C-alpha positions in Angstrom: -21.3 0.9 -40.5 -18.0 1.4 -42.3 -14.8 2.2 -40.4 -14.9 6.0 -40.9 -18.4 6.3 -39.7 -17.6 4.0 -36.7 -14.7 6.2 -35.8 -16.8 9.3 -36.1 -19.4 7.7 -33.9 -16.8 6.8 -31.2 -15.4 10.3 -31.3 -18.8 11.9 -30.8 -20.3 9.5 -28.3 -17.3 7.7 -26.7 -14.9 8.5 -23.8 -15.3 12.0 -22.3 -18.2 13.0 -24.6 -20.2 10.0 -23.4 -20.0 11.2 -19.8 -21.0 14.7 -20.9 -24.0 13.4 -22.8 -25.1 11.3 -19.9 -25.0 14.2 -17.4 -26.8 16.4 -19.9 -29.6 13.9 -20.3 -29.9 13.5 -16.6 -30.0 17.3 -16.1 -32.9 17.4 -18.6 -34.7 14.6 -16.8 -34.1 16.1 -13.3 -35.1 19.6 -14.5 -38.4 18.2 -15.9 -38.9 16.3 -12.7 -38.2 19.4 -10.6 -40.8 21.3 -12.7 -43.4 18.6 -12.1 -42.6 18.6 -8.4 -42.9 22.4 -8.2 -46.2 22.2 -10.0 -47.6 19.6 -7.6 -46.5 21.6 -4.6 -47.6 25.0 -6.0 -51.1 23.9 -7.2 -52.2 22.7 -3.8 -55.9 22.8 -2.8 -57.2 26.4 -2.8 -55.4 27.5 -6.0 -57.5 29.8 -8.2 -59.2 27.6 -10.7 -59.5 30.3 -13.4 -55.7 31.1 -13.3 -54.9 27.4 -13.3 -57.1 26.8 -16.3 -55.4 29.5 -18.3 -51.9 28.2 -17.2 -52.7 24.5 -18.0 -53.1 25.2 -21.7 -49.5 26.2 -22.0 -48.0 24.0 -19.2 -45.9 21.8 -21.5 -44.5 24.8 -23.4 -43.7 26.6 -20.1 -42.0 23.5 -18.7 -40.0 23.1 -21.9 -38.8 26.7 -21.8 -37.8 26.4 -18.1 -35.8 23.2 -18.7 -34.2 24.7 -21.9 -33.1 27.9 -20.1 -31.7 26.0 -17.1 -29.6 23.5 -19.2 -28.5 26.3 -21.6 -27.1 28.3 -18.6 -25.3 25.2 -17.4 -23.7 24.8 -20.8 -22.8 28.4 -21.1 -21.1 28.4 -17.7 -19.1 25.2 -18.7 -20.6 22.9 -16.2 -20.1 19.8 -18.3 -16.3 19.7 -18.7 -15.6 19.1 -15.0 -14.3 15.9 -13.4 -16.9 16.2 -10.6 -15.1 13.6 -8.5 -12.5 16.3 -7.9 -14.7 19.4 -8.0 -14.3 22.2 -5.5 -15.7 25.7 -4.7 -15.3 27.1 -8.2 -17.4 24.4 -9.8 -20.0 24.8 -7.0 -20.3 28.5 -7.6 -20.6 27.9 -11.4 -23.7 25.8 -10.7 -25.2 28.4 -8.4 -24.6 31.2 -10.8 -26.1 29.2 -13.6 -29.3 28.9 -11.6 -29.3 32.6 -10.7 -28.9 33.5 -14.3 -31.7 31.1 -15.2 -33.9 32.9 -12.7 -33.1 36.2 -14.3 -33.9 35.0 -17.8 -37.1 33.2 -16.7 -38.4 36.3 -14.8 -37.7 38.4 -17.9 -39.6 35.9 -20.1 -42.4 35.9 -17.5 -42.8 39.7 -17.9 -42.8 39.4 -21.7 -45.4 36.6 -21.7 -47.6 38.4 -19.3 -47.6 41.5 -21.5 -48.0 39.6 -24.8 -50.4 36.8 -23.8 -51.8 37.8 -20.5 -50.5 34.7 -18.7 -48.4 35.2 -15.6 -46.2 32.3 -14.6 -46.1 33.0 -10.9 -42.6 33.9 -9.5 -43.1 31.5 -6.6 -43.5 28.6 -9.1 -40.3 29.6 -10.9 -38.4 29.8 -7.5 -39.7 26.4 -6.5 -38.7 24.9 -9.8 -35.2 26.4 -9.7 -34.7 25.3 -6.0 -35.8 21.7 -6.7 -33.7 21.6 -9.9 -30.6 23.0 -8.1 -30.9 20.4 -5.4 -31.2 17.5 -7.9 -28.4 18.9 -10.1 -26.1 19.2 -7.1 -26.8 15.7 -5.9 -26.1 14.4 -9.4 -22.7 16.2 -9.4 -21.7 16.0 -5.8 -23.2 12.7 -4.9 -19.7 11.2 -4.5 -18.7 14.0 -2.1 -22.0 13.6 -0.1 -21.2 9.9 0.3 -17.7 10.8 1.4 -19.0 13.2 4.0 -20.9 10.4 5.7 -17.8 8.2 5.6 -15.9 11.1 7.1 -18.5 11.5 9.9 -18.5 7.8 10.6 -14.7 7.6 11.0 -14.5 10.9 12.8 -16.7 9.5 15.6 -14.1 6.8 16.3 -11.0 9.0 15.9 -9.9 9.4 19.6 -9.6 5.6 20.5 -8.7 4.3 17.0 -9.8 0.7 17.9 -13.1 1.0 16.0 -11.9 2.5 12.8 -12.9 1.3 9.4 -10.4 -1.4 8.6 -10.3 -0.4 4.9 -8.9 3.1 5.7 -5.4 3.9 6.8 -5.4 6.6 9.6 -3.0 9.1 8.1 -0.8 11.9 9.5 -0.3 14.5 6.8 2.9 16.7 6.9 2.3 20.0 5.3 -0.8 22.2 5.8 -0.3 24.3 2.6 -2.0 24.1 -0.7 -0.9 20.5 -1.4 -1.8 19.2 2.0 -5.3 20.9 1.8 -5.8 19.4 -1.7 -4.7 16.0 -0.5 -7.1 16.0 2.5 -10.0 17.2 0.3 -9.2 14.4 -2.1 -9.1 11.8 0.7 -12.6 12.7 1.9 -13.9 12.8 -1.7 -12.3 9.4 -2.5 -12.5 7.1 0.5 -12.0 4.1 -1.8 -8.3 5.1 -2.1 -7.9 4.0 1.5 -6.5 7.1 3.4 -8.3 8.9 6.3 -6.4 12.0 7.5 -6.5 12.2 11.3 -3.9 15.0 12.0 -1.8 17.6 10.2 1.7 18.8 11.0 3.3 22.1 9.8 6.3 24.0 11.2 4.6 27.3 10.3 3.3 28.7 13.7 0.5 30.7 11.9 -1.0 27.4 10.6 -0.8 25.5 13.9 -4.0 24.9 15.9 -6.1 25.8 12.8 -8.2 23.2 11.0 -8.3 22.0 7.4 -11.6 20.3 6.4 -12.0 19.5 10.1 -8.5 18.1 10.5 -6.4 20.0 13.1 -2.9 21.2 12.6 -1.4 19.8 15.8 2.0 21.5 15.6 5.4 21.1 14.0 7.4 18.0 12.9 9.0 17.7 16.3 5.8 16.2 17.8 5.4 13.6 15.0 5.9 10.6 17.2 3.5 11.8 19.9 0.8 12.5 17.2 1.3 9.1 15.7 0.8 7.5 19.1 -2.2 9.6 20.0 -4.1 8.9 16.8 -2.8 5.4 16.3 -1.8 6.3 12.8 -1.2 3.7 10.1 0.6 5.9 7.6 2.4 9.2 7.0 2.0 11.3 3.9 4.4 14.2 3.1 2.3 16.7 1.2 4.9 19.4 0.3 5.8 19.8 -3.4 8.3 22.7 -3.2 10.9 21.3 -0.9 14.7 21.0 -1.2 16.6 17.8 -0.6 18.0 18.7 2.7 14.5 19.5 4.1 13.0 16.3 2.6 15.9 14.2 4.0 15.3 15.7 7.5 11.5 15.0 7.3 12.1 11.5 6.0 14.6 10.7 8.8 12.1 11.9 11.4 9.3 9.8 9.8 11.5 6.7 9.9 11.4 6.8 13.7 7.7 6.0 13.6 8.1 2.7 11.7 5.1 3.4 9.4 4.7 3.4 5.6 5.8 6.8 4.3 4.4 8.2 1.1 4.8 11.5 -0.7 2.4 13.5 -2.9 3.7 13.4 -6.4 5.2 16.6 -7.6 3.4 18.4 -10.5 6.2 17.6 -12.9 5.6 13.9 -12.2 2.0 14.1 -13.1 0.8 12.6 -16.3 -1.0 14.3 -19.1 -4.8 14.4 -19.1 -6.5 14.0 -15.8 -4.2 16.4 -13.9 -6.3 16.4 -10.8 -5.9 12.7 -10.5 -2.2 12.5 -11.5 -0.9 15.5 -9.7 -2.0 14.3 -6.3 -1.1 10.7 -6.7 0.9 9.1 -3.8 4.1 7.3 -4.4 7.1 6.0 -2.5 10.0 8.4 -1.9 12.9 7.5 -4.3 16.4 7.2 -2.8 17.8 9.6 -5.3 15.4 12.4 -4.1 17.1 12.2 -0.7 20.7 12.2 -1.9 23.1 14.8 -3.4 22.5 18.5 -4.0 19.5 20.5 -5.1 18.8 20.6 -8.9 19.5 23.5 -11.3 16.6 25.6 -12.4 15.1 25.0 -15.8 15.7 27.5 -18.5 12.3 27.3 -20.2 13.4 29.1 -23.3 16.2 26.5 -24.0 13.8 23.6 -23.2 11.1 25.0 -25.6 13.8 25.6 -28.3 14.8 21.9 -28.1 11.5 20.1 -28.3 8.4 22.2 -28.4 6.4 21.6 -31.6 9.2 19.5 -33.0 9.4 15.8 -34.1 11.9 14.2 -31.8 13.6 10.8 -32.3 15.3 9.0 -29.4 17.5 6.0 -30.0 17.8 3.7 -27.0 14.5 5.1 -26.0 13.6 2.2 -23.7 16.7 2.6 -21.5 17.0 4.6 -18.3 18.1 7.9 -19.9 16.3 7.3 -23.2 12.9 6.7 -21.6 13.2 9.8 -19.5 14.1 11.8 -22.6 10.9 10.4 -24.1 8.8 11.4 -21.1 10.2 14.9 -20.9 9.9 15.4 -24.7 6.2 14.6 -24.5 5.7 16.8 -21.5 7.7 19.5 -23.2 5.1 19.7 -26.0 6.9 17.9 -28.9 4.8 17.5 -32.0 5.7 13.9 -32.3 8.0 11.4 -30.5 9.6 8.5 -32.2 11.1 5.9 -29.7 13.7 3.6 -31.4 15.1 0.6 -29.5 15.9 -3.0 -30.0 14.7 -4.2 -26.6 11.1 -5.4 -27.1 10.4 -5.9 -23.3 11.5 -2.3 -22.5 9.5 -1.0 -25.4 6.4 -2.9 -24.4 6.7 -1.5 -20.8 7.2 2.0 -22.1 4.1 1.6 -24.4 2.0 0.4 -21.4 3.2 3.4 -19.4 2.4 5.9 -22.1 -1.1 4.5 -22.8 -2.6 6.2 -19.8 -0.7 9.4 -19.9 -0.3 10.6 -23.5 -2.3 10.8 -26.7 -1.5 7.7 -28.8 -1.1 10.0 -31.9 1.8 11.8 -30.2 4.3 9.0 -30.2 5.4 5.9 -32.2 7.3 2.9 -30.9 9.8 1.5 -33.4 11.8 -1.7 -32.9 15.3 -1.5 -34.5 19.0 -1.6 -34.0 21.3 1.3 -34.7 23.9 -1.2 -36.0 21.6 -1.9 -39.0 22.0 1.2 -41.2 19.2 0.3 -43.6 16.7 0.2 -40.7 18.0 3.5 -39.3 17.6 5.0 -42.8 14.1 3.7 -43.2 12.9 5.1 -39.8 14.5 8.5 -40.3 13.1 8.9 -43.9 9.7 7.9 -42.7 9.4 10.3 -39.7 11.8 13.1 -40.7 12.6 14.2 -37.1 13.8 17.8 -36.4 16.1 16.6 -33.6 17.7 13.2 -32.8 18.9 12.2 -29.3 21.2 9.3 -29.6 21.2 7.4 -26.3 21.5 3.8 -27.7 24.8 2.3 -26.3 26.3 -0.6 -24.3 27.1 1.0 -21.0 28.2 -1.7 -18.5 32.0 -1.5 -18.0 32.8 -5.1 -17.0 30.6 -6.6 -19.8 32.4 -4.6 -22.5 35.8 -5.7 -21.2 34.9 -9.1 -22.6 33.2 -7.8 -25.7 35.4 -5.2 -27.4 34.1 -5.9 -30.9 30.5 -5.6 -29.8 31.2 -2.3 -27.9 32.8 -0.9 -31.1 30.0 -2.1 -33.5 27.3 -0.6 -31.2 28.8 2.4 -29.6 31.0 3.6 -32.4 29.5 2.4 -35.7 26.0 2.5 -34.4 26.6 6.2 -33.7 28.1 6.7 -37.1 25.1 5.1 -38.8 22.7 7.4 -37.0 24.8 10.5 -37.8 25.1 9.7 -41.5 21.4 8.9 -41.9 20.4 11.9 -39.9 22.3 14.1 -42.3 20.6 12.4 -45.3 17.2 12.9 -43.7 18.0 16.7 -43.2 17.7 16.4 -39.4 18.4 19.9 -37.9 20.1 18.7 -34.7 21.9 15.6 -33.5 22.7 15.2 -29.7 24.9 12.3 -28.6 24.7 11.1 -25.0 28.2 10.6 -23.7 29.7 9.8 -20.3 32.5 10.9 -17.9 34.0 7.5 -18.6 35.0 8.8 -22.0 37.7 11.0 -20.3 41.1 9.3 -19.8 39.2 6.0 -20.2 40.5 2.9 -18.3 38.0 0.7 -20.0 36.7 -0.3 -23.4 33.2 1.1 -22.9 34.5 4.5 -22.0 37.0 4.5 -24.9 34.3 3.5 -27.3 32.2 6.5 -26.2 35.2 8.8 -26.5 35.6 7.7 -30.2 31.9 8.4 -30.7 32.5 11.9 -29.3 35.3 12.3 -31.8 33.0 11.3 -34.6 30.6 14.1 -33.5 33.5 16.6 -33.2 35.0 15.6 -36.6 31.8 15.4 -38.7 30.3 18.4 -36.9 33.0 20.8 -38.2 31.6 20.6 -41.8 28.1 19.4 -41.3 25.0 21.5 -41.9 23.3 19.6 -39.1 23.9 21.1 -35.7 25.8 18.5 -33.6 26.9 18.1 -30.0 27.8 15.5 -27.4 26.7 15.9 -23.8 29.0 14.3 -21.2 27.9 13.6 -17.7 28.5 11.2 -14.8 26.5 8.4 -13.2 22.8 8.9 -12.8 21.1 7.9 -9.6 18.6 5.0 -10.0 19.5 3.9 -13.6 19.2 0.2 -14.4 22.3 -1.6 -13.1 23.7 1.4 -11.2 24.8 1.4 -7.6 21.6 2.7 -6.0 19.3 -0.2 -7.1 22.1 -2.7 -6.3 22.7 -1.3 -2.9 19.0 -1.1 -2.0 18.5 -4.8 -3.1 21.5 -5.8 -0.9 20.1 -3.9 2.0 16.7 -5.5 1.6 18.4 -8.9 1.6 20.1 -8.1 4.9 23.6 -7.3 3.4 26.4 -7.3 2.8 26.8 -4.3 0.5 29.7 -5.0 -1.8 32.0 -2.2 -2.7 35.1 -2.3 -4.9 37.2 0.2 -2.9 36.7 2.3 0.3 37.9 5.5 -1.4 36.3 5.2 -4.9 34.5 8.3 -6.0 31.9 9.1 -8.6 29.8 12.1 -9.9 26.1 11.6 -9.5 23.0 13.3 -10.8 19.3 12.2 -10.9 17.9 10.9 -14.1 15.2 13.7 -14.5 17.7 16.5 -13.9 20.4 15.0 -16.2 17.7 14.7 -19.0 16.4 18.2 -18.4 20.0 19.5 -18.8 20.5 17.3 -21.9 17.4 18.8 -23.5 18.5 22.3 -22.8 22.0 21.6 -24.0 20.4 20.4 -27.2 19.2 23.9 -28.1 22.9 25.1 -27.7 24.3 22.6 -30.2 26.5 24.0 -33.0 29.4 22.3 -34.8 30.5 19.2 -32.9 30.6 20.8 -29.5 31.0 18.6 -26.4 29.0 19.9 -23.5 29.7 19.0 -19.9 27.0 19.0 -17.2 27.8 20.5 -13.9 27.7 17.4 -11.7 28.7 19.2 -8.4 31.2 17.5 -6.2 32.1 13.8 -6.6 30.8 11.5 -4.0 32.6 8.7 -2.1 30.6 5.5 -2.9 31.3 4.3 0.6 29.5 7.4 2.0 26.7 6.8 -0.4 26.3 3.3 0.9 26.2 4.5 4.5 23.6 7.1 3.7 21.3 4.6 2.0 21.6 2.2 5.0 20.7 5.1 7.4 17.7 6.1 5.2 16.4 2.6 5.6 16.5 3.0 9.4 19.6 0.9 9.9 23.2 1.4 11.0 26.2 1.0 8.7 28.7 -1.8 9.7 26.3 -2.8 12.5 23.1 -3.8 10.9 24.5 -4.0 7.4 28.1 -5.0 6.6 30.0 -3.1 3.8 32.4 -5.6 2.2 35.3 -4.3 0.0 35.9 -6.6 -3.0 38.7 -4.8 -5.0 38.6 -2.8 -8.2 37.3 -4.6 -11.3 39.1 -4.7 -14.6 38.8 -1.4 -16.4 37.6 0.5 -13.3 39.1 3.8 -12.1 39.2 5.2 -8.6 37.6 8.4 -9.8 36.1 9.7 -13.0 36.8 13.0 -14.7 34.5 15.3 -16.8 37.3 16.7 -19.0 40.9 16.2 -20.0 43.5 18.3 -18.3 44.3 20.1 -21.5 40.6 20.9 -22.1 39.2 24.2 -21.0 35.5 24.8 -20.3 33.5 27.9 -21.0 30.2 28.9 -19.5 27.0 28.8 -21.5 23.7 30.6 -21.0 22.8 27.9 -18.5 24.6 27.6 -15.1 24.5 23.8 -15.2 26.0 23.4 -18.7 29.5 24.1 -19.8 31.1 23.7 -23.3 34.6 22.2 -23.6 37.3 23.5 -25.9 38.6 20.3 -27.4 42.0 19.6 -28.9 41.8 19.6 -32.7 41.4 16.2 -34.5 43.6 15.3 -37.5 40.7 14.2 -39.7 42.8 12.3 -42.2 44.5 10.2 -39.5 41.3 9.8 -37.5 39.2 8.6 -40.4 41.9 6.1 -41.5 41.9 4.7 -37.9 38.1 4.4 -38.0 38.3 2.3 -41.1 40.9 0.0 -39.5 38.8 -0.2 -36.3 35.8 -1.2 -38.4 37.7 -4.0 -40.2 39.0 -5.4 -36.9 35.5 -5.2 -35.2 33.6 -6.8 -38.1 36.2 -9.5 -38.4 35.8 -10.3 -34.7 39.5 -9.7 -33.9 39.2 -9.0 -30.2 42.8 -8.1 -29.3 43.4 -6.1 -32.4 40.2 -4.2 -31.8 41.1 -3.4 -28.2 44.6 -2.3 -29.2 43.2 -0.1 -31.9 40.8 1.5 -29.5 43.5 2.6 -27.2 45.8 3.7 -30.0 43.0 6.1 -31.0 42.3 7.1 -27.3 45.5 6.8 -25.4 45.1 6.5 -21.6 47.6 6.2 -18.8 44.9 4.5 -16.7 44.5 1.6 -19.2 48.2 0.7 -18.7 48.0 0.7 -14.9 44.6 -1.0 -14.7 45.3 -3.9 -17.0 
């Protein structure tokens, strides 16, 4: 069999189609068996011989018609595209209605055959056949749920004492008796192999209290959590509320910590992968620290998001990094036509590829290894894929490391950006979005200054380019690789101390998903070299952040975990800014995005400086490179900080 035929065979009979074909064949076999059983029961001793003799001549034909009508109705009512492991009432009523429709059709055919051929297929026989067939068909589809019901009964019998429970199941208190909580409990009883057995529900809504969900009682509000945990000897707590603000989630989480049990949360719909939504959307996961910190997120402007990525080919440089990988996820979820992930880090790309395998169609994305510093490689990739929009996130970002590597910072952050801009223009890319940072404003360090020069490239080239260009500037993101959250959490797990450079140092923070959603929406606003600033809210004292993380882990700051002050590092500022004093910001159509009014750039002078900077960096003249950087981007903070 050649490759094309083999692929066609796999497409027709592999994966999901294979399951459909198996269920279809089993339905045919069970329906035939049901007809045979009905015949045996109906033609008991005493049946009229004359009628039986006339019927027997056409028995096979009648059986075939009955089976065909039944299966046809199941097909018409879409009973073969359901994941029966997660089926509910709608799917059950589809089955019942298919059999009622089959009864109607068979009774009509009976009348026609009686008039045309004088043979009456007794209504009782049809009813028996349909009853037996419905039972067998339901067992086929709901067998998993029937098994789960017996598991539920078994465990329910031992619920009061808790000392005879099935050791493989975690007795679980579920917080939230709404749609999500109901769906989660239903899933638990249908999937006992996942290891959770709900024993009690909690909900602060008085109207839901004392009611039952699938036999599990809503005991009361969150205030009685500890009592309920003790009464039912619970092993775990699950928060099953999707629409919840950070303040409320923080309050619930803090209350749960008192019980000293594993705490899980039902994954929000936006975290669900593509494909098996029923499976992904209700997946349990740990609560992320960033979900408990900071303010609530801005609402998504769907029109702006669709304008940026829907039905477009999207290329993301630095696609394996913290920001880049989230850009990739959200571009795929946002309906992009094709995603091209470009990065030099093979380990990160491998991990991203493994993550995408189970969530997205392989034909929707391409993983490409390459370095933005190699212009020929950038050109090759852009010409091959011809993206509509490029998100340039590739950059060196660690401040202390770049203080020792000025030439590398420039070659990557400045001239890597210039390579991508130039080749994007040549490939007729419609939009180019550069990911910048608050450290580019009055930079005290080489990393921030290199990002500011890259902003200036966008601003300068964007004035005359047909390609719509913009830079998006925002502060620290919670949970990114190497950021304070993972570092502090690791230090807490090790028993401390938490190391902090200064008691009064402040930073802006935003979660990675929110920052990326805003970047995507800002992408649709890009014009001619604009610099957008994301609304980061109020800056946070890092010391307060450390204390909050310690408390969220059920410990006391300075008592259980020491906070040690180490002093500012070279190139570090006490606080970051999102714009220069002379810059003004204007509102856009999105409340979380502002556009800055930048000072004009002297293009002739700037381009001459860029050439000198390139010569110093490629020649590995460290000091000359550093001096040139801060000649192009003067900063009072660089003088005072070293």
